[in-house]
N, C-alpha and C positions, 0 to 999 in steps of 0.2 A: 307612284311610291305609295304602296300603302303604310298605314300608321306604324303596324308592328314593325315591317323593313326598315321605316325611317328611325325607330327608336333603336334597334340594332346599329344602324349607321353612324348615328350621333354617338352611340356608346352609353347610352343611358339605361337604366331599368326601371324608368318611369316616364310619363308622357311629358314633353317639355320641349323647348326650343322652339323651332320654326318648322316650316313643313315646306319644303322644296327639294325639288329633283337634284340629282348627284350626276355632275358631268365627269366621267372617268378620266383619269389621267394615269400614266405610268411612268414615275420618274425614272432617269438613268441612276448612273453612278452618282452617290453623294460624297460630300466633302465637307470638313468642319473649320479646314484652315489652321488645325493646330494638331500637334503631336499628341498622342493619348497618354495621359497619365495613369498610374496604377491605383489611385484614390482620387475621386472626385466627387463632388457634390453637385447634384444633378439640377441644371436650371430649367425651370419649369414656370407655368403660372400659378401665380400665390391664392389659394382659395380665402385666405386671410385678408388679402387686398384685392378684393373684387367687389364690384356693385350687387346690389341686393337682389336683382333680379338676373344676374349671369349665372351661367352653367358651366362648370369647366370639368371634362370628361377626359379620357385617354391618359391618364396619370398626368394631368396637367398639360396636356400638349393641345387640347382642342377647347376652344369656346363659342359659345353660343347663348342664345337669351338677348338680353336687353341692356347694355351698359359696358363697364371698362374693367381690365384687371391688368396689374402689373406683374413683372416676373418677380420672382423670389430673390434675385442678386441684383444688386446696384452694380452701375457701371463705375469701376475705377481703373479700368486698364487705359493704355493712350489710344487705342483703336480697337473697336469691337464692330462686330456685326452680326446681324440675325436676321431671320428668312421667317416669312408666312406664307401658307397657301389658301387662297380663296376657296374653299370647300363648297359653299353655296351661297349664291350672291344675295345681295343685300344693302344695308348701309353699314359702313365700317371706317374705321381710323386706324393708322398705325403710326407708330414713333416713339417718343420718351416723355416721361414725367417724373416729377417729386412725389414723395409720399403724401404731399399734401392735395394733391389733385383730386377734385370731387369725380370718385369714380362712378355715381350714379347721376351726374349732369351730362345731359346730352344736347348737341353732338361734342364730343371730344374736342379740344382745343378752345373753349368757352371760357376758360379761367387763366391764372398768370403761370399754371404749375404744367402745363402741358404743351408739346409743340410737336404736330402730327401733319399726316398727309391724309385728306379725308377722300372718301369715295367719289366725290365729285370733283377732284381734281383742283381743290383748295389747300394750301398750306395755312395751317391755322395755329394762331397763339394768341390767348388774352382775349378772346372774340373777335379779332381780327384777322382778314384773310390777307397774309404777309404777301401771297403769288396765288395765282391761278394758272394750270397746266391744262390741256386737252388730256385727257386719261379716259381710255377705256379697259377696263379690266373684267375678264371674265371668269367664271368658274374653272378651276385647274390652274389659273396663272399664280406666280408666286412675285411677291413683294420683298426686297431686301432694304434693310438698314443700315447704314454705316453711320458711325460716328466717333471723331476725334477730338471730342472736348472744344473743337473750333467750329465744325460743320456738321449738320446732320444732312445725309444724303440718301435720297430713296431711287432704288431699283426696281425694273418690272422685266420678269424673266430673263435677268441678268442685263438688261441694259440701262446705264445710268440715265434718269430722268432730267439731270441736269436742273434741279430744283433746290438747290440749298438752304438750310434755314441754320441761321447763326443767333449769336448773343445768347446761347443758353448757358444758364449756372446754376450752381447747386448740386445736391446730391439728387442724383436721376436714377429710373429704370426704364427698361423697354415698358411699352404700353401697347394694349390692343384693345379696340372698343367695336361691339358689334350691335346691329338692331335689324329690325325689317326682315328676319328671316337669315341674316348672314351666320354662316358657319367658318370660322378661321382654325387653321392648325398652326401653330407656333414651331418653328425648327430653331432651336438655339444651339444645336452641335452637329445638325447632319444637314448638309446642306445640297440643294440641287443644283444651285449656281453659285461656284467658287464665289469667296468674297474679293473684293479690290486688293492689288498688291499691299501688303504690310497689315490688312486686318485679318483679326481673328474671332473664334467664337468669344461668347462671353465668359469671363473665367471670373471665379471667386476669389476675394481678397488673398487668401491665404495660398493660392497658386501664383501669385505674384511677389511673394518674399523671396 
């Protein structure tokens, strides 16, 4: 892929991010797990809560560069779900974190404020590998995260990976981390793979009143 084509693909008006080929994928029907409301705050990646070398494009739905970014909405509901698509392979981590997380520190999961699944299959928190699973993720694959304030669970293309993280406390947000040319798209409300039963898209606090 040429540099010009890559810039257009990543959604940038300037050279940046990573230089890797794209593997196409045409998703089917999408599902957000929740009835639409007439007025909603859009959940996106927060450009005010991202690492210094991150780049967020596509209206807050795509992250590339190096570092981490939080979503703009904290998790307050009982059962929430979100999904990411690996657009270009590299090093990544997906999970949840508090606003105290160091968004420039790599890899994610190295401090007491983040709980994540890493691209090497490790489940990390506070610089400890809680568990490690065999994991092969390719470009075009989808990773899902469900959280009910008891367990954080992960899914690969709709399949439960059965590697829960527990003992998560505090005010937390979805978080995504990328490096080594990785590009990830965040799906907070249009899911290719349906959430587990009872789980819904991330809602802002006013929707819970």
